[in-house]
Each structure stands twice: as structure tokens, then as C-alpha cells.
N, C-alpha and C positions, 0 to 999 in steps of 0.2 A: 664459649661454645660457638662454633660456626654452624649455621643452618642454611641449607639450600633445598629448594624443591625442584623435582623433575616432573614436568607436566606435558600433556599432549593428548591427542585423540587416541582412541582405542587402537591397539595393535601397531603402534608406531615405534615400539622398542624401549618404552620407559623402564621396564624391569631389567632389561639387558644393560642399559646405561647405568642404572642404579647399582647393579652387581659390580660393574667395572669400577665405578666410583668408590664403592665400599672397599674393594680390594686395594685400591691405591691409597685411600685415606687411612686404611688400617695400619699401614706402615708408619703413620704419623701420630697415631693415638687411638683412643676408644671411639668406636663408631656406633651410633644408634640409628634406627630408621623408624619412620612412621608411614604407614600405608593407608591410603584412603580406600575403604572397602564399602562405602555407602552403596546400598542396593544389592549387596552380596549376602546371601544367607549364611554362607561359610566361605572361608578363604579358599581361593582356587589354586593355591600353591605359591603365589608370589612372595608371601612373607617367609615361607620356608626357603625360597631362593635367596632372600636377604640374609638369612642365617648362614646358609651354605657359602655365601660370598664372604662371610667373616664378620657380619654385624655382631656387636656385643649384646645388643638389645633391640627387639623389634616390637612395635606397638601397632596393631591393626585396629582402625576405627571404622565402625560401620554397624550393620545389623548384628554381626557376630564379632565380638571383641576378643582379641587374643591376650590383652592385658586388662584385667577387670579394674575399673576405676568408677568412682561416683560421678565424675565429670568426664564424659567422653568427647571432649573438645580437643582441637589441635593444640590450643594453648596449654591445656592441662597435660597433654602427652609430652609437649616440649619441656614443660616444667619438670615432669617426672624424669625425663632423660637428663636434664640439667642437674637435678638433684642426685642422679645416679652417676654423675661424673663423666658424662660423655664429652669428648672433645669436638666431635663432629656429629651432625644429624643430617641424613639425607631423607627428605620427605618425598614420597611418591604420590603424586596427585595434589589435590587442594589448589587447583589453578586460580581460584578466586581469593586465595590468601594474599597477605601483603609481604610474603617472603620473596627473596630474590630467587629467580628461576632459570633453569635450563629448559628450553622448549623444543619438543619434537612435534612434527605435524603442523597443520594449518590452524592454529588456535591463537587468538589475540589475548594477551594477558599483560597485567601491570608488572613491572620490575623484571622484565626479561633480560638476563645478562648475556645469554648466548642462545642462538637458534641452531639446531643441528638436525641432520638427517641420519638415520641409522647407518646408511651406506658410507657416511663420512667418518664413522667411529673407528679410531685407531689409537695406538699408544700416545701419539703426539697430541691428539685432541683430548684424551683423558688427562694428560699432564696439564694442558691448558685449562681445563675445567677445574682440576685440583688447585691450580694457582689462583683461579678466580675465587674459589672457596677460601683459600688461605688469606686473600685480601679483603674478605668481608669483615664488617664490624662484628664484634662478639654479640651474640644474642643473649639477652638477659630477660628471663620471663617476668611477666607482670606478677608481682607479689602483693596481695591485698594488704593495705596498711591497717594493722590492728592496734595501733598505739592509742586509739581513743577508747579501747575496751578496758574495763576494770578487771584486774587480775584477781 
């Protein structure tokens, strides 16, 4: 499973870019998304936009969760999507994560693969980003070793 995050400051076009990436990646396999909703009482519609763009599964993490789990962490959401057979995951937000990132706006992050401005977004740029995603190492979630437990 290939995983990339789209990060940036508010109103820089993160959701628009995620939608375009989903549409392109959907031609290549199953796509899931994770949306950082911290500080939101309810989703403002961005996760619905992920579905409308063609995502097979969407997990919103924050004060209101769209997929109920006991562990509301990014790692558990990625593991769920991995277990559900996603080929690609586009994460919106989580700029402090160690995931590779496409960055919009003036924010400094680790693992920035590409910096873009919404005005630059066109078919060629989306193809370039998809090629970056295809070149990423496969993400394998951390799975706790239970071999020392007695069955």
C-alpha cells in the first residue's frame, strides 16, 4: 500500500488536490483516505468530497469520528485501510507525521516530496504527483508482536 499526505495551511486547496489525486489513483487500484479533523465537532464536508472523488473508504479522525475504532490514531487508521486491501491512501493533514508529503502553503514539514500552489495544479502536475506516489516504498503498518503470549 502506498501512502502520501497532503498538508498545508488552511484554505490552500488541500481537499481539491486530494480529490484530484483520488480520481487519478482510482484508475490504478483501491483508494482510501484519512482526514485530520482535530478540533472539528463534525465534519465540514471534506470527507464527503473524498467519497465523491471516488475513495473506496474514508476515515475521519478528530472530535467526531466517521469510522468508529477503539484507537483513533493515524497508525490504526492506516492499519485498517491496509487490512481492507487499499492500494493507495491519501492522508489529508497530519503535517507532523513521518509520512511523505505534498505541501501547499508556507509550512515547514519533514519528508516534503513536492511543494505546490493551487494555481499550479493541472493534469501534468497530478500525473507527476501520482508518479511520485507510485515510486514510494510500500507502507506496512506496525503490527504488535504477540508471539510471547500464551494461546
